[in-house]
C-alpha positions, 0 to 999 in steps of 0.5 A: 586726602586720596593718593595715587600710587604706582604699581610698585607702591603699597597702601600705607596708613594715611597721615593727613590730619582731618580738618578741625571742623570735622574733628569738632563735629565728630567729638560733639556727636560721639559725646551726646548724652552719656555716650562718652566713656571717661568724663566722670570716671575720676569720681569713681576712684576711692581715695584716688586709687585704681581698684577692681571696682574702677576697672569693672566700671570701665569694662561695663562702659566699654561694653555698653559703648558697643566695643563688645565683650571680647574686645573689652575683656582684652583691653581690660586684661591689659589694664589689670596687668598694669595695675598689678605691676603698679604701673598705673598710679592715678586716673591720668595714667589709667586713661593714657593706658586706655588710649594706648590700648585703643590705638594699638587696636585701631592703627593697623586698620587706619589705612586710607583708600588708595587709588591705583592710577595704573588701573583704569578704571579703578573699580570700587564695588559698594555693598551693604544692608538696606538703610546703611547709607550706601548711595549717600556714601557713593555721592560723597566719595564721588565728590572727593575723588572728583575734587582730587582730580580724578575722572569718575563714573557711577554705575546704578547697580541697585536696580530693585528700586527706581528711587535708588537709580534716581537718587544716584542720578541726582548725586551724579548731576550734583557732582557733574559725574556721569551715571550709567543706568538702565530701567528698574528691574534690569540685571545688576551685573549687566548694568555694571558690566556696561558701566565698566565697558563705558568707563574703559572706553572713556578713559575713566579713572574710577568707576563706583558701582552701587548695589542693592541693599541686602541683609547679610543672611540673604544667600541668593542676594549675596550670590548676586554680588558674587556674580557681579564680581565674576562679570567684572573679572571678564573685563579686568581680572583684578576688578573690583579693586576695592570692595567697600562695605558701608555699615550703619554704626548705630547697629552696634554688634549687629554691624560686626555680624554684617561685616563678617558675613559680607567679608566671608562672601566677597572679601571686603577690602575696606569699610565705611562707618556711617551715622556716628551722629545717631545712637552710635557710641563709637565702640563698634569701630574698635570691635570691627578693627579687633575682630576682623582687621579690615581697613576702615576707610571713612566715617560719617557723622551726618548728611552733609558732604563735610560730615564725611572724612577719612578715618584717623585712629588718633582723632577717633580715640581722642573724640571718644575719650575726651567729652565735647564742651557741651557734653561736659557742661551738661554732665 
């Protein structure tokens, strides 16, 4: 769950367990078809021995699950060293070592979003490419924050599409959260500036600002986001307090490229990975954690509010490595 923190506190990894229902959905949706990594790996062990062929097959599975070549190689180098030292005598030992290696990568980024109540409003700037699920993420996040007792406001900074403004207003009505918006085509920085002033005047705890989706390679649109940052800084030099990047996990390694360029342009402070219920195999989470070390705040496995929760490294690794009953039965 969300925490409030005093000025002297630092952000720490979340320790709350995720609801059992979300864990079941995560496991079942990551383990569709042959997306899971290890269920039949034991069948590849000749006479129960772990050899180079077994490790090569495991590496292939990691790469095909979107972990990426560099991160997969780093994981397998560690496992090969353990095999050489005869530390891995059977499949259970191999899988335990694989789990430990994954957790070593993910634990540093498993940090929950922490709302500093000394910052009023605490400003969350939400960015991402077209179709990543930004507006839906904002709606779900607003609901969670409101349910945590915080006074929330939304800023309709995606002014390029009238439908985006309407969609955000629908989420605002659904969650009983005010939305500051102007007509389509308005200057996004001006809309968000007005929302910031309104949030300050109304004593709002959290302002969540939507922005238009853009490709990470569109320099002029990335410059527009920098302008939004500068405008917010006129009212609060520390704003935005969180730059939240929403990524479609189904994009695989392209999501890593998006994260890298958004981070270089804006200084991303947190990531949301959506659409893990689609074609995504989950490995991109490891790639982003390993290559960028940006905190992963939330993951999403569907459209419903209950399909969105905080990222927990242990839960995620277990969901990837242990097939759901339905997947096991059809294998």
